N, C-alpha and C positions, 0 to 999 in steps of 0.2 A: 453213378449217384454217390458213392462213398466220398468223392471229391468234393462234391456240392455241400454234404453235410459237415465234412471237415471244414471247408471255407466258413460255412455259417458258424462253427464252433470257434473259429479263430476270431471272426467279426465280433462274436458276443463277449468273447474274453477281452478283445481290445476295445470295446466298448462302442464300435461302430454301429452296431445294431442292438435296438434296445427292445425288449417285449413290449407290448401295448398295455402298460401299467395305467395309462389315463382314461381306461374305459369308463363311461358313464356308470354310475352306481347300480343300475337296472341289469348291467350285464357284466359286472365286475367279477363274478363268482366263477363263471367258466369261460368267458369269451364269448359265448352266444347263448346266454341264459335264457332269453326271450323265447329261444326255440326248443327249450327242453320240455315244457308242460304243455300239454294239449289244449286246455281251455284258454291260454294265452295267444294262441296261432292266429285265429280269426281276428282276435284284437288287434294283433300286430299289422295285419293287411289293411284294417280300417284306418290305420293311423298313417297311411303312405300317402303323400301328397298327390295330388291329381294335376296332370298338365294335358293340353289339347294336342291332338295329333297335327302337328304342323311340320309338314315336308316341303323341302324345296323341289322345284319342279325338275331340277337335273340331278336328284338324289337317287333316282333308280329303284325307289321302293316300290314295291307291288301295291295296288290300289285293290283291297278286298272287297271293295263295292262294285268292282268289274270283273267277276269270276270268270268270265269266258275269255279274258285276254290272255295270250299265250304265256307270259312269264308268270301269271298267277297260276295257270293250269300246271305249270311245271312244278312249281313248289308245292301245290296241292298234291301231285304225284309223290314227291319227295315225303311229304307229310304222311300220306297213306302208307308208303312203305316203312317209315319209321314206326307208325303207329302199330302197324302189323308185327314188326319185330318186338315191340313192346308186349305184345300178347304171348311171345314165346320164352320171352326172357326179361328180367326187370332191368328196365333202361328209363333213368328219369333224367340223367345229366349227361351232356353230349358237347364234347369241345370240338369247335369249327377251326380247322387250321389249314395251312397249305405249306408246300415246301419252300417257296420264295415269295418275296412281297409282289404286289400289283396282280395278284391271281384271283381276287373277288372275294376272298374268304369272310370279311367283315359285311360285306352287302348279302352274301348268301346266308350267313348267320341271322341278320335282321329279317330278311324276308322270310326265311324259315319259321322264326319266332312269330312273324305277323300272321303267316298262314296257321300255324298251331293255335295261336290266341283266337282264330276266328271261328272255330268249331265252340259251340255251346259249353259252358263250363269246363273248359280246358284252360285252366290258368297256367300261364307261361311266363318264365322270367328269362329275359336277355341281359346277360351280365357281360359287361366289357373288361375282360382280365388281360387285355393288350395294354400293359400300362406303359408300354415303350411309345407307341403310336395308337393312341385311343381314338376312335372316331364316332363311337355310338352317339355322344352327345351332340355332335354336329348333325348327324342324320336325322335325328328327332328333335333338333333346335331347342335343347335344354342346356342346362348348366353342367359342366364337368364334375363340380364339387357341390355338395358332399357326395361322396360315392364309396367304392369298394376300398380304396386305400385309407381313406378317412376312417373308415369302420374299422380295418385291421389294425390301425394305430391307435384306435381308442379315441378318435375325436368327435364321433357321432355315433347315435344309436343306429340299429339296423334300419328301422322303417325311415329313418332321414337320409339314408344311401340309397334309397328307392324312389321311383316315380312310378304312378299309374297312369298309363296313356287311357285318355278319356274315352269312354263308350266302348272300350275292349276289355278282354281278360289279359292284356299284355302288361307286365311289370318291366321296367328298364332299371338296371343298376349301371350308372356310368363309372368310369374308371377311377374318379377321384383325383385328388391332387398328385402332381408329378412326384415321383420318388427316384432317389439315385441308385437304389438296389431292389430292383424289381424282383428278380429271382431269389435272393434273400428273403424278402417279404413273403414270397409265395411258400417259403419253406417253414412260415410260422404254423404254430399248432392250430390257431383259429382259422386257417384257410380250410384244413382237412375237417374240423368241427363245423364249419359253415357249410361245405359241399355236402356233408353227411347229413345235414339236418333240413337244408332247404327242400328236399322231396316231401317233408311233411307239410309244407306250404304250397308247393306247386307240382303240377302234373309233368311239366317239361323245365329244365333249366338248360339253358342254351348258352355256352360260353364261347365268345371271340377271345383268340389268343394269337399271339406273335407266331409269325412262320417257323417251321421245325429247324430249318438249315441255318437260321440266322440267331436263334436264341434257344435256351433249353426249357423254357416257359412252358411251352405247350406239351413237352414231354412229361415234365412234372405235373402239370395238370391232367393229363391223360391217365395218370395212375391213381388219381382221386375220383374221377369221373368213370360212368358206366360205358361209355363208348366215344369213338372219335370219328369224325366226318373230315375227309381230305378232299380240299378244293382244287381243281386243276384247271388251268386257262387254255383252250383251244388256240394253238399257233404259238404259244407263250411257255408253257411248261414242258420240260424235257423229260423222257424216260429215264434218264440218268437221275435227275433231281427226285422224282417220285420215288425211285427205288432207294437212293440214299435216305430220304425223309422218312419211309416206311422202316428202315432198317435202324434209323435212331431211336425209335420208340421203344421204350421199356417194356411197355404192355401189348400184346399184340389184340388191340379191342378196337380194330378200325370197323366200322359199320359199313363203310362204303365209301364211293368216290363221287363226288359232286362236278359234274363237267360245266364250266363256265364260258361264256362269251360266244355261244352258238350263234349262227347268223339269223337275223330276224326272219328272213324268208323262209328258214328251215322250220321255224317254229309255227310260223302262220300257216305252211301247206300242210301241217298235222292236224289243224283245228278248223280251218277254213271250210272244208268237206263238211263236217258234222254240223256247223252252226249256220250254214247258208241254205239249208232246206226250210225250215221253220224257226222262227225265233218265239220265245215264250210271249212276246207281246201279241205276235199274229195268233197263236192258237189259244191265248188265254190260259196257258197252263206253266207250271214250274219249269225250272232248267232242266230237269231230267228228260222231260217231254221232248225238248228239241235234241237231246242226245239220241234218245230211242228212235226218233224219227231218221236221223241219219243212219242208224244201224240197219233199219228196216229197208231202206232204199238200197244201201249196201248189199244186203242179203238178196235182193231181186237181180 
């Protein structure tokens, strides 16, 4: 990390990287002043513009209105495990990354955020810190700007860099305009201030980041967050790449591994048994009744 900081200092001395001096007046004092005082927090979220949940058919995002579908069940399981960890240690911010590209980290981050926000009063932020190949704005059919980079460079206020997904407790921060120096931007003091203060606004902050073996961004972000989730893809990720990715981390704060691209038949075989005995519609009861019915039949 010393080489990163040396490079940053040289860039500043050469005038390549300038601090965000053009921040709007309301935020000019500390770089994130709107987050410093309690009474302003609720007001900030009220200023966030709202967008409808518009996902394309091929986006592979989970449908929270269909909770018994296997993909939704899997992310509910992941959500349950993370929420349990949160009762044992303070975890609010999680970096979702992978060893290499095309392993499903961005989709996993988005679906985990949707699952978390589906819980009552579980205000969740999904932040696209993959400045190199951002995708969250495409998944949710919104504009890329203004976003995180615009806020860090002082071109917009914090609430302007966010979107609230209508009818949910999910907030989205797209990546923002393209930058030529993403790692240097992440080294700005404002990034640390932002990630330290966001937990006062959100129960969960889920960050998408570049792959570990292709950029140092995720490694740096992991040092500023409470935990890291590693996404691996069945039939694609090698043991060697996972080992090297884990060894590259400065902080050993890996919370777990998310296995992606399981065969559809494997998922359906896990849930068909429980949901084929009785459906909530047939019994006139809630979702739990269908699950309990399956458990009772299995006990016989």
